[in-house]
N, C-alpha and C positions, 0 to 999 in steps of 0.2 A: 691688589693689582693696583697699577699707575700711582703706586707710592703708598697707596692704602695697605694697612696691616690688617689680613683678614676680611676686609670688605665690610660694606656697609648693609643694613636691610632695606629692601625694596618692596614695593607693594606686590602681595602674590597675586597671580591671575591664573585663572582656568585656560585662557587661551593667548598665546603670543602673536600679533598682528605683526608682521613684516612687510616693509617696503623696499623692493630691490631697485637699485639704481646700476643699468648694466642689462645687457642682453646677448654677450658671448659666453663667458666663463659661468656666467650665474645660469643660462642656457642650460648648459652640459651638467653642471657640477651643484652648484650652491641652490636653486630653485630644487629640481627633484631631491636633494637631501633633506631640505625644510619640510617639503611636502610628505616625506615619509616618517616625521616628527610626531608623536602625540601631542598634542595642544599647542599646534603652529598651524597658522596660516598666511600665504602669501596673499596681501589684499591688494597691492598695488605695485606697477612697474613701471620703470621710466628708462630710455634709451636716447641715444644721439639723435637717432633718427623715429619720428613715430611710427612709422611701418615696421620699424625692428621690433620695439615693444609689443606692438599689435600681432605681431606674429607669434610671440614668446606667451602672451596673454592668452591667447585662443589655445595655444598647444597645451597649455598649464590650466585654464579655466579662471585665471585670474583676473577679478573683476573689474579692475581699474585701469588705464592707461593711464600717465599721467603727460601732461603736455612738455614736462621740462623735470630737472631733480628738486628745483626748489619746493615743486608741489610735493612731491614725497615727503621731504623733512618736515612739511608746515601740517600735514594730516595730522588731526587730533587720534586719528585709530592707527597709527602707526607706532608700536614699541620700541622695534630696532629697524635700524636704517643698514641695509647690507650695501656697502658700495664696492662694486666690482666694475671699474672704470679705470682709464688710462693714470698712471701715476700723476699726471699734471694737474690731474683735477681733484686729487684726495683731499690735499689742505683745504681748500674752500670748503667743499662739500661735508668734509668731517667737521669742521669749526661751526659750519652752520646746524649740522645734528646735534651737537653738542648743546649750543645755544639755546637750541630747541628742546634740548630735556631727553634727547632720545639714547639709548644703547645703540652702541655703533660697532659693526664688524667691518674693519676696511681692510680691503686688498693688501697684498704685499707687490713690490716695494711699497713702504709707507707712503713715500712722497717722493718729491725731486731733489731734497737735499736736508742737510740737518738744522738747517734754520727753520725748514717747515715743519721737520719732527718734532723739533724743539716745541715750538710753538702749538702743535696739537698734543702734546703729552702735559705742557702745563697746564694747558686749558680742560683737559681729562680730569687731572689732579683739582684744579680749583670748583668742577661741579659734582667731583666724587662720581664719576661715569662709570657705567658697565661700556667699556672697550676695549677691543682686541683685534689685533693684527692675524690676518689668515693664514698663519702656519699650520696648516692640517697637518703635515706628516710628521708632527709631534703624537699624533693622536693612532698612529699605526701601533699595533700592538708587538711587532718586532722590534720598533724603535724602543719602544719602552722597555722590553724584556734587554734590549743591548745596554740600555743608561743602567738600569739596576744592576748588570753583570760588570759595566764599569767601576760605579760604585762598591760593588760588592768585593773587588780587589781580585776578579777572575784573570785578567790580563796584567795584572801588577799597574805600574807607573805609567803612564800614556806618553810615548816618545815621539809618536807622528799619526798622522791623519792624512786620508785623500777622499777628495770627492771627484767622483768622475761621473758626466754627464754628456752623453751623446745622441745625437738625432739628426734626420736630414729634413726636419718639415720647412728651413728655410733656405734649402741648397737649390731648388730650382729657380732660376733666374727670372723666369717668365710671372713668377708669383706676383700680385698684386702687390703695390705700395700701399701700406696702412699705416695707423699709428705706431706700430711695431719698429716701423723703418726710422722715426721720427725721435732726435733726440731731444727737441724742444717738450715732446709729449710723455717722455720718459721711457720710451722701448729699447729693447737689446737683451742682449743674453746675460749680462752683468747683472743689471738688476732683476730680471724674472728669474732669472736659475742663481745667481749669486746669493741674490737675498735667502735663497731657501739654503744654500750653504753655510753663509755664516751664521745664520739662525741653528742649524743644526748642530755644529760644534758648540756652541755658546751654552746651548741645552744639552748636549751629552758631556760636556766636559766643566760645565761651571766656570770656564774661564774665559777671559776678553782677549780680542786681537791684539797685539802690541805692537806689529811691524807689518807692513803689507809691501810687497813688490808686486807690480801688474804688468802686462801686456795684455792688449786688446785689437783686435783686428775687424775689419768690414771687407769680406771675400765677395761678396755679392754686393756692388757698390752703386748699381740703380736697379729701379723696378717699372713697370709699367704702371701709369695710373690708372684706377679703376674706370675712370669713366671717359677720358680723352685717349689712354693708350699711350700716350706721350711719355718718355722716359724721365722719372725722378729720381735724385739722387738720395743715396741712403746715408742717413747721418748717425746710424746707431752701428753696434758691435754685433758680430754674429759669433764670435769666439772670444772667450775670455781666459786668459790663464794667471793664477794668482801664486806666490808665493808667501807663507805667514808665519807669524811666530805667534805664542801663544803667552799671555801671564801665568804664572803659576798658580794651580789651583790645589784644591784636595786630591786631584788623581793626576794632576799634570805636572812634569819638571822639565823646562827648557824645550818644553813640545813645540814643534813645527808642523806646517801643513801644506799640501797644494789642491790646487782647485783646478780641474782642467773641465772648461765648459763650452761646448760647440751646438748650434742649431743646423750646422752645413755640412756634417759628416753623414757618407754613406754607411750602410752596414746593421749590423744588429743593435739596435737601439739601447744604451746602458745609462741607468741610474742606479750607481753604488757608492755607498759611503764603507770608508775602511778606518779603523781605530787600532792602531798597532804600539803593544805594552812591553814592560820589559820580559814579561813571563809568557804573552802568546799575544794573539790578535783576533778582533772581530771585523765581519764584514756583514753588512744587510744589501740586497737587490732592492730594485724599484716596488716588488711585490709584498715584499715584507720578510721574503727567504732570510732566515739570520744562520750567520757559519761562525764557528770558531777553530783556530788554530791556536795550538802551544808550541812553544819555542822548542825547534829540536823534531817536532813531529812530521814537518814538511807535508803537511797535508790540512785540508781545510773538513770538517766535519758540521753535518747539519745541526742546528738548537731546533728544538721543535716549539713553535709558538703560532697562536690562532693569527688568521688573517684579519680578521672583523669582518664586519656587516659592510654590504653595498646596497645604498639605495635601490629601488627597481628602475630600470630603464638607464642605466648610466652605463658607460665602458667602464671595463675592469682597470683600475689601474691603484696605484699608491697612495694618488692625488684622493680619487675618488673614496676609497676607502677609508682614507684619513679622514674628509671631510664628513662622510656619514656619520661618523662618530662624534665629530667635533660639533655638527649642528646639532644631535642629539644631547650633547651636554649644556650646549647653548640655551637650548630653549628650557633644559631642564631647570638650570639654574635662575632663569627668568620668571618662571612658574612658580619657584618656591621662595622667590624674592630675596636670592642672591646674587651680587654683583661680582661674584669670584668664580671662574673656572679653572680647575686645578690645572696646572703645567699649560695653559694656553700662553699665547707670545703677548705680552702688554704691550703698551705705546713705548714704555720705557725700553722693553725688549727691541721693538723696532727701531726706536732713535739709536740705540747703540748699532744694530745691523745697520743704519743709515751711514753713520760714521765711518765705517768700515770701507763702503760702495765709495762713499764721497774721497777716501784716502787712494784707493783703487784708480779710481779716475786721474787723480793729480798724480799718483806714481807714473801711469803711463804716459800723460801730458809732460811731465817734466823729467821722465826717464830716470827717477832716482826711487831710493826705498823711503816709504814716509814711517815715522812713528807717530802712533796714536796716542 
């Protein structure tokens, strides 16, 4: 990982102590998952506001509430720093944690731009770090079965892919302004969902995106301030549409793709991945339900695959089931003294994803197709 071949040996430990920075997604997904792992203990939590960190600490019996994130990084009893904060903070926190000799799990998108992600991955290489990006969907059983079928030739040569995400989580204009509304903090649908879309196909196809055309939109253009109630401008996208081309790989030839992402669309929520080849197609839904179609059959048939475990107390979704397994594999690797988690997204992967996100923003701004 991070440029290493096969990883290096780390000290084996009976218990992995985890420091968490962030109290949002960490509260709903990461902390419950780590608490469900044998040999793991969340020992400290920090958040932008101490009150938020204190609430999470009480809920999960975390013994220490840090005054700020630097205290988490500096603690001698922390083995793994989990960074679950807005993207604008990722680079500084990650570099500090790496310099302190910690293992790092960084939330996606990796950072604000490819300059930051390049610095992060180079530093991880220099210190031979255990460093991964939280692309937990790689750990869903259905997606792993899908990847095996693609590489096994079940659908032939891949010609086209679709990524469709629809939700109305930010459709209500009365929802308060927050960091997600702020481009300077790294908010928006392209980063939050688009990073998953790019990582999904890089992993499924073993192919890099070669060209990007993108159109971004902001439908809810202002939101009320949480304190004053005054309206504040929204500077991030709540819809993103991308047309992409892929470089040829072992399973692709002249492959194209469409990504349709929206967090302001009513109706049945949708999170679907489709891979269409010369002999057939595969489709997977949010919960990991896998479907297969042969050319000429004109119908989809279900492919049996396990959904995977779900840590206690979490809402059932692909994200939570994926992270339940990812957390377990992280803790197992660290306890066994390994700095490698099979199939996890490395900092090099995160950098490649960021290059595509940067190209998409440039394409939208300049109104042109970008060659990577």
